[in-house]
C-alpha positions in Angstrom: 13.2 9.3 6.0 10.7 10.6 3.5 10.4 14.4 3.4 6.8 15.6 2.8 6.8 18.7 0.6 3.9 21.2 1.0 3.6 21.8 -2.8 1.5 21.1 -5.8 1.1 18.1 -8.1 -0.3 18.5 -11.6 -2.3 16.4 -12.2 -3.1 15.5 -8.6 -3.1 12.0 -7.3 -6.9 11.9 -7.1 -7.2 13.2 -10.7 -4.9 10.3 -11.8 -6.9 7.8 -9.8 -10.2 9.0 -11.3 -9.0 7.6 -14.6 -7.1 4.6 -13.3 -9.5 3.2 -10.8 -12.2 2.1 -13.2 -9.6 -0.1 -15.0 -9.1 -2.2 -11.9 -11.0 -5.5 -11.5 -11.8 -4.6 -7.8 -13.6 -1.3 -8.7 -17.3 -1.7 -8.1 -18.3 0.5 -11.1 -20.1 3.8 -11.5 -18.9 7.3 -11.8 -15.6 7.9 -10.0 -15.5 10.8 -7.4 -12.5 9.9 -5.3 -11.7 11.5 -1.9 -8.8 10.7 0.3 -10.0 9.4 3.7 -7.0 7.9 5.4 -3.8 6.0 5.1 -0.1 6.1 6.1 3.4 6.1 4.6 6.4 3.9 4.9 10.1 5.1 4.5 12.4 3.8 1.8 15.8 3.3 3.6 17.5 4.5 0.4 15.5 7.7 0.4 14.7 7.3 -3.3 11.1 6.0 -3.5 8.0 7.6 -1.9 5.6 4.9 -0.4 2.0 5.7 0.5 -1.0 3.5 1.4 -3.9 5.7 0.5 -7.5 4.9 1.7 -9.9 6.6 -0.7 -13.7 6.7 -0.8 -15.5 6.6 -4.1 -19.2 7.6 -4.1 -21.5 9.1 -1.6 -23.5 8.1 1.5 -24.4 4.4 1.8 -23.3 3.8 -1.8 -19.7 4.8 -1.1 -16.9 2.2 -1.3 -13.5 2.6 0.4 -10.5 1.4 -1.5 -6.9 0.9 -0.5 -4.4 2.1 -3.1 -0.8 1.6 -2.3 1.3 3.9 -4.4 5.0 4.5 -5.0 6.5 7.8 -6.4 9.7 7.6 -8.4 12.0 10.0 -10.2 12.0 7.7 -13.3 10.2 4.7 -14.8 10.4 1.4 -13.0 11.6 -1.2 -15.6 9.1 -3.9 -16.3 6.3 -2.2 -14.4 4.5 -0.5 -17.3 1.3 -2.4 -16.5 1.4 -0.9 -12.9 1.8 2.7 -13.9 -1.0 4.9 -12.6 0.4 8.0 -14.3 3.0 10.8 -14.2 2.6 14.1 -12.4 4.7 17.3 -12.1 5.7 17.8 -8.5 6.3 21.4 -7.5 9.7 20.6 -5.9 10.9 17.3 -7.3 9.8 17.5 -10.9 8.2 14.7 -12.9 7.2 11.8 -10.7 6.2 8.3 -12.0 3.4 7.0 -9.8 2.8 3.2 -9.6 0.4 0.8 -8.1 2.8 0.1 -5.3 1.8 -3.6 -4.9 3.9 -4.2 -8.0 6.9 -2.2 -6.8 9.7 -4.2 -5.1 10.6 -1.3 -2.8 7.1 -1.1 -1.4 7.0 -5.0 -1.1 10.2 -4.9 0.9 9.0 -2.2 3.3 5.6 -3.8 3.7 7.5 -7.0 4.7 9.5 -4.9 7.1 6.3 -3.5 8.6 4.6 -6.9 9.0 7.7 -8.4 10.6 8.1 -5.6 13.1 11.1 -4.0 11.4 9.5 -0.8 10.2 7.1 1.8 11.6 4.1 3.4 9.8 4.5 7.1 9.3 1.9 9.9 9.2 0.5 10.4 5.7 1.2 14.2 5.5 4.0 14.9 8.0 7.7 14.4 7.9 9.3 11.9 10.4 6.2 11.5 12.5 5.1 8.0 13.3 1.4 7.2 12.9 0.2 5.7 16.3 -3.2 4.8 14.8 -1.6 2.0 12.7 -1.5 -1.3 14.6 0.6 -4.2 13.6 0.4 -7.8 14.8 3.8 -8.9 13.4 4.5 -12.3 11.9 7.6 -14.2 13.2 10.2 -14.9 10.5 13.2 -17.1 10.7 15.6 -14.9 8.8 17.6 -12.3 10.6 18.5 -10.5 7.4 17.7 -6.8 7.2 14.1 -6.2 6.1 15.0 -4.4 2.8 16.7 -7.6 1.6 13.3 -9.2 1.1 12.8 -9.8 -2.6 9.6 -9.5 -4.6 8.8 -12.9 -6.2 5.4 -12.4 -7.8 2.2 -10.4 -7.6 -1.3 -11.7 -8.2 -4.4 -9.4 -8.4 -7.8 -10.7 -7.3 -11.2 -9.1 -7.2 -10.8 -7.7 -3.7 -7.1 -8.1 -2.8 -3.6 -8.3 -4.2 -1.2 -11.0 -3.1 2.5 -9.9 -3.0 4.9 -12.9 -2.5 8.3 -12.0 -1.0 11.3 -14.1 0.2 14.0 -13.1 2.6 17.6 -14.4 2.0 18.1 -17.6 3.9 14.4 -18.2 4.6 13.1 -21.6 3.8 9.6 -20.3 2.9 8.2 -17.4 1.1 5.8 -14.9 2.8 2.5 -13.8 1.1 1.6 -10.2 1.9 -2.1 -9.8 1.1 -3.1 -6.2 0.5 -6.8 -5.5 0.9 -8.2 -3.5 -2.0 -11.8 -2.9 -0.7 -11.8 -1.8 3.0 -14.6 -2.9 5.3 -14.6 -2.5 9.0 -16.8 -5.6 9.3 -14.3 -7.8 7.6 -11.7 -9.4 9.9 -8.3 -10.9 9.1 -8.2 -13.8 6.7 -8.3 -17.3 8.3 -4.8 -18.6 8.8 -3.1 -15.2 8.7 0.1 -15.0 10.7 0.2 -11.2 11.0 -1.8 -8.2 10.1 -1.9 -4.4 9.8 -5.0 -2.4 10.8 -5.5 1.3 10.3 -8.3 3.9 10.3 -10.2 5.8 7.7 -13.0 8.4 7.7 -16.6 7.4 6.7 -18.9 9.7 4.7 -20.8 10.6 7.9 -17.6 11.9 9.5 -17.1 9.0 11.9 -14.0 6.8 11.9 -13.7 3.1 10.9 -10.9 0.7 11.6 -10.2 -2.4 9.5 -7.5 -4.7 8.1 -5.2 -3.1 5.4 -2.9 -6.1 5.0 -2.2 -9.6 6.3 0.7 -12.0 6.0 0.8 -15.7 5.5 3.8 -18.0 5.9 3.9 -19.9 2.6 5.4 -23.1 4.0 4.8 -25.2 0.9 6.3 -22.6 -1.4 8.7 -23.7 -4.1 9.4 -20.3 -5.5 
């Protein structure tokens, strides 16, 4: 269970994202003025890594774009993930935290697999041990009965509007591709051929609420990984 501390972070997550976001290929450009507008958390069964899916809006009015930034928070560097480091921050309770683009973190990949296979529950973004009922999951059926955390990260591929995270569970004959949307749009439905999906809500600049697809899963039947 992740414990949410009511404390400070210096620099804040949004301050780090102000610098990091323009370096991503899926950023649409322009001055960055990020605001958190939604999202949820997942629990790391080991209790070591914080996992957050943050929906953030950049811009104002009709020009605003909503991005999905999955992030992990660690007590130390993640070996081999230097390219995915968003930055470090001083947490008022936990000390220095290494913050990563979570799509490249094996702990987030395992728990997103758990969510998309009906083996984990989305948690409220800012509360401890409170499920988020606004997150809806259409789970994908998998053949392996292995515990969800045993799913292993195989590879990650970034694209202009999404990131594909390929995982494999022990004993499974096929890999599973977890596609994380990077640009959120309520008008965009699930990808054709998707076997499962996660939808959630975010706030629009006019104060209304939108719902859209955050992630989808594909059974990679022809995989040789």
